[in-house]
C-alpha positions as CSV (number, residue, x, y, z in Angstrom):
1,M,149.3,132.0,36.6
2,V,150.8,128.9,35.1
3,S,154.2,128.7,33.4
4,K,156.6,126.2,32.0
5,T,160.2,126.4,30.8
6,I,161.0,124.4,27.6
7,K,163.4,124.2,24.7
8,V,161.9,125.2,21.4
9,N,162.0,122.6,18.6
10,L,161.6,124.6,15.4
11,V,163.5,124.0,12.1
12,A,166.4,126.4,11.6
13,D,165.5,129.5,9.7
14,A,161.8,128.7,10.0
15,E,159.5,130.7,7.9
16,A,156.5,132.6,9.3
17,R,154.2,129.6,9.2
18,P,155.2,128.0,12.6
19,V,154.8,131.4,14.3
20,A,151.4,132.0,12.6
21,V,150.2,128.6,13.8
22,L,151.5,129.4,17.3
23,V,149.5,132.7,17.3
24,Q,146.4,130.9,16.1
25,K,146.7,128.4,18.9
26,A,147.2,131.0,21.5
27,S,144.2,133.0,20.2
28,Q,141.9,130.1,20.9
29,F,142.2,130.6,24.6
30,E,140.6,133.2,26.8
31,S,143.6,133.5,29.0
32,K,146.4,136.0,28.5
33,V,149.3,134.0,27.0
34,Y,152.9,135.0,26.9
35,I,156.2,133.6,25.5
36,Q,159.3,134.9,27.3
37,S,162.9,134.6,25.9
38,G,165.6,136.3,27.9
39,D,164.3,139.6,29.1
40,R,161.6,139.9,26.4
41,R,158.0,138.8,27.3
42,I,155.7,138.8,24.3
43,N,152.0,138.4,24.0
44,A,151.6,135.1,22.2
45,K,148.4,136.3,20.4
46,S,150.4,139.1,18.6
47,I,151.8,138.0,15.2
48,M,154.1,141.0,15.0
49,G,155.3,140.5,18.5
50,M,156.0,136.8,18.0
51,M,157.8,137.5,14.7
52,S,160.0,140.0,16.4
53,L,161.0,137.4,19.0
54,G,162.7,135.3,16.4
55,L,162.5,131.9,18.1
56,A,165.4,129.6,17.3
57,Q,166.0,125.8,17.5
58,N,166.8,124.7,21.1
59,E,166.2,128.2,22.5
60,E,164.9,128.1,26.1
61,V,161.6,130.0,26.6
62,I,159.0,130.3,29.3
63,V,155.4,129.8,28.2
64,S,152.9,131.3,30.6
65,A,149.2,132.0,30.8
66,E,146.8,133.7,33.2
67,G,143.1,133.2,33.1
68,T,140.3,130.7,33.2
69,D,141.9,128.2,30.8
70,E,145.5,128.9,31.6
71,E,146.6,125.3,32.2
72,A,145.1,124.1,28.8
73,A,146.8,127.1,27.1
74,V,150.2,126.4,28.5
75,E,150.0,122.6,27.7
76,D,148.8,123.2,24.1
77,L,151.5,125.7,23.3
78,V,154.2,123.7,25.0
79,D,153.2,120.7,23.0
80,Y,153.3,122.7,19.8
81,L,156.7,124.3,20.5
82,R,158.2,120.9,21.4
83,N,156.9,119.2,18.3
84,A,156.9,121.9,15.6
85,G,160.2,120.8,14.1
């Protein structure tokens, strides 16, 4: 399992689009991919789960993945979350 802690760079009150793009990106990987905020750990491939997480600007999250392409998955999602604003 690979994980990385980052600060999210999303515009304040972001609409669903950034979350939808995040889910699409996560779904491209075979690995299980998760975003954790506080005590909530959500499957990054679940649009409903990710919407319920309500990511905010500068929020600290942990991006983790487990599987054959785990490193690529974490790097791709970290890059997106840092530059989506």
